[in-house]
C-alpha positions as CSV (number, residue, x, y, z in Angstrom):
1,X,-176.0,51.6,-51.0
2,X,-179.9,53.2,-50.6
3,X,-180.4,56.4,-49.2
4,X,-184.1,57.7,-49.6
5,X,-187.3,57.2,-51.5
6,X,-189.8,59.7,-53.0
7,X,-192.9,58.3,-53.8
8,X,-195.2,59.8,-57.1
9,X,-198.4,60.2,-56.2
10,X,-200.9,60.7,-59.2
11,X,-203.0,63.5,-58.9
12,X,-205.7,64.4,-61.2
13,X,-205.2,68.3,-60.0
14,X,-202.1,69.3,-58.9
15,X,-202.3,72.7,-58.3
16,X,-205.3,71.3,-55.5
17,X,-203.2,68.7,-54.2
18,X,-200.1,70.7,-53.6
19,X,-203.1,72.9,-51.7
20,X,-204.0,70.0,-50.1
21,X,-200.7,68.8,-48.5
22,X,-200.2,72.1,-47.7
23,X,-203.2,72.6,-45.7
24,X,-204.3,69.5,-44.7
25,X,-201.2,67.8,-43.8
26,X,-198.6,70.4,-43.1
27,X,-196.0,70.2,-45.7
28,X,-194.9,73.1,-47.9
29,X,-194.4,73.3,-51.5
30,X,-190.9,72.7,-52.8
31,X,-191.5,73.3,-56.3
32,X,-194.5,73.2,-59.3
33,X,-194.4,72.6,-62.9
34,X,-198.1,72.3,-63.1
35,X,-198.7,69.1,-64.1
36,X,-195.3,68.1,-61.5
37,X,-194.8,69.1,-57.7
38,X,-193.3,68.3,-54.8
39,X,-194.2,68.6,-51.3
40,X,-192.2,68.1,-48.3
41,X,-192.5,68.1,-44.5
42,X,-189.6,67.1,-42.2
43,X,-187.2,64.4,-43.9
44,X,-190.5,63.2,-46.1
45,X,-190.9,64.3,-49.7
46,X,-193.5,63.3,-51.8
47,X,-193.9,64.5,-55.6
48,X,-197.4,64.6,-57.5
49,X,-198.3,64.5,-60.9
50,X,-201.1,64.6,-63.2
51,X,-203.5,61.7,-63.7
52,X,-206.8,61.4,-64.6
53,X,-207.3,57.6,-63.8
54,X,-209.0,57.7,-60.1
55,X,-207.8,54.3,-60.1
56,X,-204.8,54.4,-59.9
57,X,-204.7,56.9,-57.0
58,X,-207.2,54.4,-55.3
59,X,-204.7,51.9,-55.2
60,X,-201.6,54.2,-54.5
61,X,-199.7,54.4,-51.3
62,X,-196.9,54.7,-49.2
63,X,-195.8,54.0,-45.6
64,X,-193.9,56.6,-43.4
65,X,-192.3,56.1,-40.3
66,X,-192.8,59.0,-37.6
67,X,-191.9,59.9,-34.1
68,X,-195.0,60.9,-32.0
69,X,-197.7,59.0,-33.8
70,X,-200.4,60.1,-31.4
71,X,-199.6,64.0,-31.7
72,X,-199.6,63.7,-35.3
73,X,-202.9,61.1,-35.3
74,X,-204.7,64.2,-33.3
75,X,-203.6,66.7,-35.7
76,X,-204.6,64.6,-38.8
77,X,-208.0,63.5,-37.1
78,X,-208.9,67.7,-37.0
79,X,-207.6,68.0,-40.5
80,X,-210.6,65.4,-41.3
81,X,-208.1,63.2,-43.3
82,X,-208.0,59.7,-41.5
83,X,-209.1,57.1,-43.9
84,X,-212.5,55.6,-42.6
85,X,-210.9,52.2,-41.4
86,X,-207.6,53.5,-40.4
87,X,-207.9,55.0,-37.0
88,X,-204.7,54.5,-35.1
89,X,-203.9,51.2,-33.7
90,X,-201.2,48.6,-32.6
91,X,-200.8,45.8,-35.3
92,X,-199.4,42.4,-34.7
93,X,-196.1,43.2,-37.1
94,X,-194.7,45.3,-33.6
95,X,-195.9,49.2,-35.1
96,X,-198.7,51.8,-34.0
97,X,-200.3,52.9,-37.1
98,X,-202.7,54.9,-38.7
99,X,-203.8,55.7,-42.3
100,X,-204.8,59.2,-43.9
101,X,-205.6,60.1,-47.6
102,X,-204.9,62.9,-49.5
103,X,-207.9,64.1,-51.8
104,X,-207.0,61.9,-54.8
105,X,-207.3,58.7,-52.5
106,X,-203.6,58.3,-52.3
107,X,-202.8,56.4,-49.1
108,X,-200.2,57.6,-46.5
109,X,-199.6,54.7,-43.7
110,X,-197.5,56.4,-40.6
111,X,-196.3,53.9,-38.1
112,X,-193.9,54.0,-35.1
113,X,-192.2,51.4,-33.8
114,X,-193.2,49.2,-30.6
């Protein structure tokens, strides 16, 4: 039985990425070993590993199910983290969705079911 998943995102500077997740995305720091760290918000945990290849981050993403997506979208609009083409919208597959980017270009697709 699967229980949960913890995505690992590449980060050029783990310390800066942790600060970004805390200040812009509302996460808390769980641990930080310099080149490997973890952040968490509610039930969502993301690990960050040091990686200098920007191409990896710009092609990495995860999907996060949320409640009250409109409020989260407003919060992240104010933080300036919405992907330029990631505005909140209804998708043909029956969810409301928007996309945020972290400082390395990792995509966070937030969605709420119909």
